[in-house]
C-alpha positions as MATLAB code, in Angstrom:
seq = 'MFKLIYLFIFSLILFSCAQIGTITGGQKDVVAPRIVKIQPENYQLNFNDKQLKITFDEYFTLNKAEQNIIIVPPDAVLHALIDRKSLILNWEEALRKNTTYSIYFNKAIKDVKEGNDSIMSIVFSTGSTIDSLSLTVFLKNAFTNAPVKNALFGLYDSLTALRPRYFISSDAEGKATISHISEGTYFLKAFEDVNNDLLVQAQELQGFLFNSLILDQDFSDTLVLRLSHPLSETRIKNVKFIPPGMIGMHVPENFNPDHLKYIDKSVNSDAYFYPKRDSLILFTGPLALDNGSLVYEQDTISLRFPEKDRKLNINVKLKALEQLLSNEIPLLLEVNDKVMAVDASKFTLLNAADSTTIFIDSIRWQLQKIFIYADWKNSNKLSIKLQKDAVKGMSEAFNNPATYSLKRQIIKDFGTLKVTLSDTITKGVLELVKGAEVVRSQIIEGKSNFVFTNLIPGEYYFRIILDENQNGIWDPVQPVLERQAEQVLWFKRPIKLRANWEVESQLEINQP';
ca = [
    -216.136 -111.386  110.776;
    -213.164 -109.561  112.296;
    -213.369 -111.462  115.283;
    -213.399 -114.668  113.607;
    -210.273 -113.902  111.344;
    -208.586 -113.055  114.637;
    -209.390 -116.358  116.259;
    -208.253 -118.148  113.163;
    -204.836 -116.433  113.294;
    -204.419 -117.222  117.083;
    -205.140 -120.720  116.628;
    -202.442 -121.095  113.826;
    -199.792 -119.373  116.171;
    -200.864 -121.535  119.109;
    -200.555 -124.717  116.790;
    -197.090 -123.674  115.500;
    -195.780 -123.166  119.051;
    -196.677 -126.612  119.985;
    -194.500 -128.488  117.458;
    -192.003 -131.030  118.882;
    -188.475 -130.518  117.574;
    -185.249 -132.153  118.011;
    -182.089 -129.914  119.218;
    -179.044 -131.012  117.352;
    -175.229 -130.362  118.392;
    -174.242 -130.020  114.789;
    -171.856 -132.091  113.182;
    -169.547 -134.552  115.206;
    -166.229 -133.115  116.173;
    -163.740 -135.372  114.183;
    -160.703 -133.017  114.316;
    -158.058 -133.184  117.260;
    -156.677 -130.107  119.268;
    -154.683 -127.996  116.869;
    -151.687 -125.885  118.063;
    -152.521 -122.040  117.803;
    -149.431 -120.792  119.561;
    -146.004 -121.834  120.934;
    -144.053 -119.929  123.266;
    -141.303 -119.763  122.274;
    -142.059 -120.303  118.700;
    -141.586 -123.268  116.759;
    -138.187 -123.567  115.030;
    -136.960 -121.215  117.812;
    -132.879 -120.526  117.623;
    -130.645 -119.774  120.740;
    -133.104 -121.421  122.839;
    -131.933 -121.539  126.532;
    -135.121 -121.898  128.602;
    -136.497 -124.797  130.434;
    -140.047 -124.504  129.653;
    -142.353 -124.217  126.361;
    -145.896 -123.549  126.485;
    -148.125 -124.864  123.636;
    -151.657 -123.201  123.276;
    -154.427 -125.371  121.493;
    -157.642 -124.372  119.874;
    -159.853 -126.248  122.458;
    -159.775 -127.809  125.769;
    -157.752 -131.212  125.909;
    -156.635 -134.084  127.989;
    -153.383 -135.993  128.244;
    -152.890 -139.651  127.127;
    -150.007 -141.293  128.838;
    -147.742 -138.220  128.765;
    -144.661 -139.701  130.353;
    -144.671 -142.194  127.568;
    -145.999 -140.137  124.570;
    -144.416 -136.655  125.042;
    -140.851 -137.474  123.999;
    -137.722 -134.938  123.409;
    -135.051 -136.270  120.976;
    -132.413 -136.175  121.715;
    -133.344 -137.531  125.300;
    -131.358 -135.049  127.136;
    -134.129 -134.308  129.522;
    -137.092 -135.586  131.519;
    -140.195 -133.646  130.627;
    -142.843 -132.567  133.011;
    -146.510 -131.832  131.587;
    -148.888 -129.353  133.258;
    -152.408 -128.540  131.675;
    -153.368 -124.958  132.116;
    -156.916 -124.310  130.597;
    -156.257 -124.802  126.803;
    -152.302 -124.526  127.190;
    -149.816 -127.453  127.889;
    -146.773 -126.474  129.739;
    -143.730 -128.563  129.390;
    -140.821 -127.960  131.851;
    -137.488 -129.626  132.804;
    -134.662 -129.336  135.141;
    -131.716 -130.723  132.775;
    -129.450 -128.100  130.980;
    -129.725 -128.981  127.307;
    -126.505 -129.395  124.969;
    -125.304 -126.546  123.316;
    -125.621 -125.978  119.577;
    -128.261 -128.974  119.392;
    -131.533 -129.309  117.431;
    -134.112 -130.730  119.712;
    -137.591 -132.324  118.578;
    -140.411 -132.694  120.827;
    -142.767 -135.419  119.592;
    -146.555 -135.730  120.758;
    -147.496 -139.468  119.935;
    -151.230 -139.310  120.413;
    -150.662 -137.509  123.696;
    -152.958 -134.847  123.187;
    -156.572 -135.520  122.858;
    -159.897 -133.447  122.952;
    -162.219 -133.593  125.970;
    -165.466 -134.579  124.256;
    -164.597 -136.918  121.346;
    -161.131 -138.131  122.158;
    -159.712 -137.238  118.793;
    -155.923 -137.067  118.802;
    -153.050 -136.610  116.513;
    -149.211 -136.955  116.033;
    -147.500 -133.593  116.257;
    -143.807 -132.220  116.822;
    -142.172 -129.033  117.938;
    -138.628 -128.251  116.900;
    -136.093 -125.703  118.438;
    -132.424 -125.086  118.559;
    -129.922 -124.316  121.471;
    -127.607 -123.072  118.741;
    -127.967 -120.689  115.764;
    -129.104 -123.230  113.212;
    -131.717 -126.077  112.827;
    -130.088 -129.346  111.895;
    -131.353 -130.249  108.599;
    -130.204 -134.151  108.015;
    -132.853 -137.044  108.067;
    -132.412 -140.749  107.740;
    -135.111 -142.983  106.576;
    -135.107 -146.796  107.435;
    -137.342 -149.743  106.597;
    -137.899 -152.334  109.232;
    -138.674 -155.875  108.286;
    -138.985 -159.226  109.810;
    -135.763 -160.878  108.766;
    -137.381 -164.246  108.220;
    -140.823 -163.322  106.429;
    -139.906 -159.821  104.910;
    -143.025 -158.380  106.405;
    -142.831 -154.869  107.448;
    -142.428 -154.321  111.301;
    -144.748 -151.688  112.660;
    -144.483 -149.699  116.064;
    -140.797 -150.700  116.531;
    -138.280 -148.062  117.735;
    -135.573 -147.162  115.684;
    -132.611 -145.151  117.018;
    -129.178 -143.667  116.360;
    -126.447 -144.657  118.832;
    -123.226 -142.729  119.561;
    -121.528 -146.254  119.842;
    -122.463 -149.771  119.320;
    -122.364 -150.441  122.990;
    -124.435 -147.454  124.147;
    -127.659 -148.217  125.905;
    -129.831 -145.519  124.861;
    -130.315 -143.777  121.651;
    -129.304 -140.069  120.571;
    -132.227 -140.058  118.028;
    -135.299 -142.287  117.949;
    -138.650 -142.704  116.305;
    -141.260 -145.399  115.666;
    -142.069 -147.196  112.556;
    -145.321 -146.855  110.678;
    -147.546 -149.600  109.404;
    -145.149 -150.030  106.211;
    -142.175 -150.407  108.609;
    -140.903 -146.849  107.536;
    -139.166 -144.691  110.128;
    -137.775 -141.420  109.285;
    -135.639 -139.466  111.907;
    -135.338 -135.479  111.015;
    -133.259 -132.769  112.216;
    -130.099 -134.910  112.881;
    -126.743 -133.298  113.284;
    -123.668 -134.434  111.206;
    -121.661 -137.385  112.986;
    -120.932 -140.905  113.143;
    -123.706 -143.206  114.331;
    -124.605 -146.870  115.072;
    -128.185 -148.086  114.057;
    -130.628 -150.208  116.263;
    -134.137 -151.136  115.970;
    -136.210 -153.177  118.296;
    -139.873 -153.795  119.626;
    -139.244 -152.066  123.001;
    -142.116 -153.800  124.594;
    -141.778 -152.063  128.065;
    -141.153 -148.594  126.670;
    -137.795 -148.272  128.418;
    -135.619 -147.418  125.257;
    -133.532 -150.497  126.056;
    -132.827 -153.511  123.628;
    -134.061 -156.549  125.714;
    -133.018 -160.041  124.862;
    -136.342 -161.171  124.291;
    -137.271 -158.526  121.756;
    -137.354 -158.380  118.341;
    -134.315 -156.770  117.211;
    -132.052 -155.603  114.376;
    -128.537 -153.767  113.858;
    -126.346 -152.003  111.713;
    -122.973 -153.177  113.328;
    -120.816 -150.878  111.108;
    -120.617 -147.206  111.707;
    -122.657 -144.883  109.508;
    -121.422 -141.258  108.845;
    -124.289 -138.868  108.238;
    -123.441 -135.694  106.260;
    -124.757 -133.458  103.774;
    -123.901 -136.015  100.868;
    -125.791 -138.898  102.680;
    -128.961 -139.723  100.821;
    -129.503 -143.791  101.166;
    -132.600 -145.271  102.483;
    -131.803 -148.446  104.448;
    -133.198 -151.699  105.465;
    -132.915 -153.057  108.917;
    -133.968 -156.846  109.378;
    -135.322 -157.685  112.887;
    -135.477 -161.020  114.714;
    -135.351 -162.293  117.866;
    -131.834 -163.136  118.719;
    -130.163 -166.552  118.663;
    -129.839 -167.819  122.418;
    -126.459 -169.022  123.028;
    -127.149 -170.818  126.015;
    -130.747 -170.734  126.682;
    -133.517 -173.177  125.941;
    -137.115 -171.770  125.377;
    -140.538 -172.438  124.394;
    -140.628 -175.553  126.787;
    -144.064 -177.320  126.450;
    -145.370 -180.494  127.890;
    -146.904 -182.817  125.537;
    -149.438 -185.238  127.193;
    -149.194 -187.816  128.227;
    -145.093 -188.537  127.865;
    -143.022 -185.735  126.185;
    -141.357 -182.523  126.539;
    -140.757 -180.240  123.612;
    -138.343 -177.357  123.487;
    -136.118 -174.971  121.015;
    -132.536 -175.381  121.876;
    -129.416 -173.147  121.207;
    -127.006 -174.207  118.421;
    -124.316 -174.956  121.176;
    -126.835 -176.941  123.210;
    -125.004 -179.714  125.218;
    -127.564 -182.232  126.308;
    -124.988 -183.313  129.093;
    -125.767 -180.304  130.970;
    -129.593 -180.957  130.846;
    -131.337 -182.431  134.053;
    -134.812 -183.275  134.243;
    -136.184 -183.341  137.841;
    -132.738 -183.478  139.290;
    -131.712 -186.377  137.106;
    -129.464 -186.402  134.270;
    -130.832 -187.249  131.061;
    -129.843 -190.305  129.248;
    -129.077 -190.338  125.552;
    -132.152 -192.752  124.770;
    -134.512 -190.278  126.335;
    -134.397 -187.568  123.871;
    -134.233 -186.808  120.173;
    -134.166 -184.107  117.613;
    -136.999 -183.779  115.260;
    -135.251 -180.542  113.679;
    -131.866 -179.131  114.372;
    -133.153 -176.452  116.660;
    -135.528 -178.478  118.617;
    -135.625 -181.301  121.187;
    -138.173 -183.758  122.309;
    -137.682 -185.295  125.677;
    -139.518 -188.406  126.925;
    -140.626 -188.067  130.477;
    -141.565 -191.453  131.578;
    -144.496 -192.442  133.929;
    -145.301 -189.012  135.854;
    -146.498 -189.138  139.425;
    -146.441 -185.281  140.437;
    -148.240 -182.145  139.190;
    -145.256 -180.276  138.664;
    -141.653 -180.833  137.804;
    -138.549 -178.808  136.520;
    -136.097 -178.659  133.790;
    -132.552 -177.479  134.327;
    -130.001 -176.398  131.868;
    -126.754 -174.856  133.095;
    -127.834 -171.788  134.986;
    -131.487 -171.705  133.981;
    -134.574 -173.632  135.757;
    -137.952 -173.982  134.083;
    -140.802 -175.184  136.105;
    -143.296 -177.483  134.401;
    -146.880 -178.413  135.016;
    -148.339 -181.927  134.502;
    -151.922 -181.725  135.266;
    -153.563 -184.992  136.460;
    -156.017 -185.039  133.550;
    -153.132 -184.802  130.956;
    -151.117 -187.337  132.723;
    -154.149 -190.135  132.438;
    -154.385 -189.388  128.703;
    -153.726 -192.375  126.513;
    -151.177 -192.168  123.876;
    -152.141 -190.918  120.167;
    -151.177 -192.903  117.165;
    -151.226 -191.186  113.693;
    -150.801 -192.569  110.331;
    -147.906 -190.325  108.744;
    -145.920 -190.291  105.379;
    -148.666 -191.199  102.815;
    -146.925 -189.842   99.864;
    -144.224 -192.273  100.384;
    -146.049 -195.200   99.909;
    -145.092 -196.153   96.335;
    -143.596 -199.800   96.806;
    -143.667 -202.775   99.119;
    -140.073 -202.032  100.224;
    -141.288 -198.551  101.880;
    -143.339 -199.398  105.218;
    -146.368 -197.936  106.674;
    -145.437 -195.346  109.270;
    -147.208 -194.666  112.450;
    -146.169 -191.828  114.922;
    -146.821 -191.826  118.652;
    -146.780 -188.910  121.053;
    -144.586 -190.905  123.542;
    -141.524 -193.205  123.144;
    -142.531 -196.740  122.046;
    -141.465 -199.386  124.485;
    -143.659 -202.215  123.356;
    -145.849 -203.418  120.793;
    -148.230 -206.336  120.601;
    -148.156 -207.323  116.855;
    -151.149 -209.599  117.699;
    -153.158 -206.542  118.003;
    -152.418 -204.940  114.455;
    -154.575 -206.274  111.567;
    -154.018 -205.145  107.901;
    -156.915 -205.427  105.451;
    -157.555 -205.235  101.699;
    -160.237 -202.508  101.845;
    -161.757 -203.877   98.480;
    -162.762 -207.295   99.816;
    -161.894 -207.184  103.549;
    -159.312 -209.876  103.335;
    -156.463 -210.054  105.640;
    -152.930 -208.977  104.408;
    -150.108 -210.809  106.114;
    -147.719 -208.358  108.252;
    -144.200 -209.346  107.645;
    -142.665 -207.482  110.637;
    -143.440 -204.441  112.927;
    -140.446 -202.513  114.055;
    -140.244 -199.200  116.126;
    -137.691 -196.582  117.129;
    -138.330 -193.799  119.569;
    -141.665 -192.516  118.599;
    -142.223 -193.973  115.342;
    -143.820 -197.544  114.272;
    -142.874 -199.321  110.955;
    -145.104 -201.939  109.408;
    -143.977 -204.122  106.621;
    -146.329 -206.212  104.678;
    -146.884 -207.459  100.900;
    -149.704 -205.287   99.652;
    -148.810 -205.297   95.986;
    -152.399 -206.560   94.999;
    -154.147 -204.002   97.098;
    -154.770 -200.505   96.295;
    -156.939 -199.784   99.380;
    -155.424 -200.719  102.739;
    -157.259 -200.551  106.174;
    -155.077 -200.621  109.454;
    -156.688 -201.578  112.633;
    -155.300 -201.070  116.278;
    -156.969 -203.045  118.968;
    -156.862 -201.278  122.494;
    -153.103 -201.667  124.346;
    -151.542 -202.736  120.973;
    -148.849 -199.853  121.754;
    -147.243 -199.126  125.102;
    -145.480 -195.785  125.830;
    -142.462 -194.967  128.011;
    -145.110 -193.020  130.326;
    -146.773 -196.533  130.756;
    -149.785 -195.327  128.758;
    -151.284 -197.329  126.084;
    -153.455 -196.394  122.933;
    -157.050 -196.501  122.235;
    -158.469 -198.362  119.427;
    -158.001 -197.023  115.912;
    -158.656 -197.545  112.311;
    -157.071 -196.095  109.448;
    -157.818 -196.247  105.822;
    -155.645 -195.249  102.826;
    -155.211 -195.557   99.105;
    -152.062 -196.992   97.804;
    -150.492 -194.463   95.880;
    -148.735 -194.959   92.548;
    -146.467 -193.143   90.431;
    -149.116 -191.565   88.275;
    -150.895 -190.119   91.432;
    -147.887 -187.762   92.150;
    -146.478 -184.692   90.178;
    -142.896 -183.605   89.664;
    -141.337 -180.069   90.168;
    -138.350 -178.820   88.295;
    -136.800 -175.621   89.377;
    -133.921 -173.361   88.138;
    -132.342 -170.525   89.686;
    -131.537 -167.583   87.630;
    -128.496 -166.975   89.669;
    -125.583 -168.751   91.438;
    -126.025 -168.880   95.108;
    -122.917 -170.550   96.675;
    -124.469 -170.610  100.359;
    -128.118 -171.660  100.720;
    -130.936 -174.011  101.337;
    -133.806 -174.258   98.579;
    -137.107 -175.286  100.547;
    -140.233 -176.404   98.887;
    -143.381 -175.243  100.826;
    -146.867 -176.257  100.783;
    -149.185 -174.232  103.101;
    -147.129 -173.607  106.140;
    -145.003 -176.802  105.898;
    -141.608 -177.475  104.543;
    -142.089 -180.660  102.501;
    -138.725 -180.886  100.936;
    -135.511 -179.055  100.909;
    -132.202 -179.485   99.206;
    -128.716 -177.827   99.693;
    -127.739 -175.353   96.978;
    -123.952 -175.528   96.903;
    -123.690 -173.551   93.671;
    -126.061 -175.640   91.763;
    -128.940 -174.168   89.736;
    -131.275 -177.095   88.573;
    -133.321 -179.119   91.149;
    -135.876 -181.889   90.851;
    -138.636 -182.784   93.439;
    -140.311 -185.940   92.499;
    -143.279 -187.999   94.040;
    -145.104 -184.713   95.102;
    -148.898 -184.798   96.256;
    -151.034 -182.671   93.801;
    -151.537 -179.096   95.200;
    -150.039 -175.558   95.476;
    -146.516 -175.305   96.417;
    -144.177 -172.001   96.545;
    -140.320 -171.947   97.227;
    -138.163 -170.026   99.699;
    -134.359 -169.728   99.876;
    -132.362 -169.404  103.143;
    -128.856 -167.705  102.237;
    -127.089 -170.046  104.778;
    -124.124 -168.169  105.516;
    -122.739 -170.512  108.083;
    -124.019 -173.404  106.263;
    -125.555 -175.302  108.970;
    -128.779 -176.132  107.078;
    -131.157 -173.809  109.103;
    -132.005 -170.151  109.174;
    -130.299 -168.443  111.734;
    -131.606 -165.156  113.583;
    -129.406 -162.047  114.416;
    -126.603 -162.463  116.775;
    -125.773 -159.317  118.555;
    -122.933 -160.562  120.623;
    -120.780 -161.791  117.591;
    -122.283 -158.922  115.411;
    -123.821 -161.263  112.960;
    -126.918 -160.275  110.928;
    -129.932 -162.577  110.609;
    -129.641 -164.617  107.664;
    -131.625 -163.338  104.756;
    -134.604 -165.269  103.314;
    -135.657 -164.899   99.720;
    -139.430 -165.721   99.152;
    -140.970 -166.770   95.801;
    -144.714 -166.597   97.160;
    -146.366 -166.917   93.619;
    -148.020 -170.340   93.858;
    -147.102 -173.487   91.581;
    -150.215 -175.442   90.829;
    -149.136 -179.281   90.590;
    -151.630 -181.999   89.617;
    -151.262 -185.749   89.209;
    -148.991 -186.951   86.489;
    -147.706 -183.427   85.934;
    -144.391 -182.154   85.350;
    -143.893 -178.757   85.992;
    -140.883 -176.339   85.298;
    -140.181 -173.001   87.211;
    -137.590 -170.486   87.231;
    -136.840 -168.512   90.355;
    -135.579 -164.943   89.605;
    -132.788 -164.122   92.108;
    -133.202 -160.471   93.131;
    -131.466 -159.850   96.549;
    -132.609 -156.571   97.841;
];
């Protein structure tokens, strides 16, 4: 009996030892390395060394130390060295006397296993006190008013100074706060700093406080800087080939077409037009080469004309349906080339209800537009047919066959918007926007009441450009002239408009 009990207990022990289990590593490490010791201590006074030693609670790696470990003010070049769980920072330059310095670790310290990181800072002073002033700004896109994140905000000793005395990056809300600033007079700049060189580049989003700012113990304001790409005084940009026969570009305000050359030839006045005040379309004519150039003053822009694009036919689109209210208003077709010839015999206008032909009185054209005049007063639904080669462009390309159907609109198919401004604006442009398109605009000039008629049903909203120079368009920042970007007031609450409706709205002017 004793032997049986012994064998039973022994079997249980063997069975339990044979169970397969999983060895776990515990909970995942989600905490970034933490500072446990700083030599000399954080907020050290009368600091005169050229080295700092920071010890962390775990092993770590560096993430782009030359970019992400920053000393402010930037009076020294930091060199980073890892010694087990410690980071040694040293520099060769002598720091300024009686100055508070901050060293920022912008996600530069990562743990070895999980890669966790964080933003940290260390503060010390070469004098007997730590500077206590701080300044907060909010960075916004000058046109959209949206916050600008990851932009560099800096305090400068002068407006012409290239590098900032103090600087910090903005967060997701566009907020940027610089701490431990010494009393003094500063100039403010903010910019994208795409290449991390601490220099404002012409192509970067940027904003300025052109007047000096005195920071002392009495200063407590929170400021707003509005950023935009600067207005180019002499350069054209965003040059694009539009097959098969147009080149589009944005041009500066003082653009002089007499200085424009296309493939080493001067551009005639009948070879371009302005669809908007800051844009220009150039007609290329026939293209035989894959490459070309556009020259404006000192700039040369290379262009590519791929063979497959050069062989495309021109595209004809029906435009401006909302204006088809009477026989006096023509049907409008738009072409992606300059219209050189139209074969009226290849245009057919039909009453879509019974397919009877409507006689076309005349067809006219100007630049890239074709106007069709006809008597359709007894037809509510129309059909326009274009046969192949009905339209010839300056590029010597022709159109493909196309058919367009449309319903003739009458007054009751449209709506009317009446808007009142709550305050007087002496210099401004009121724009009515549908989707991303400006459908109507009116110069304000001190008026408060506006009416927009014959609008297609849908959702609309308004915006106002505070047009300081009264040129009818929004102007970005102009650093050379020390002009801020013009402010834009947005009223994004949608206004719903239905057919045969008249909607009244008031815009509450609250200029920040």
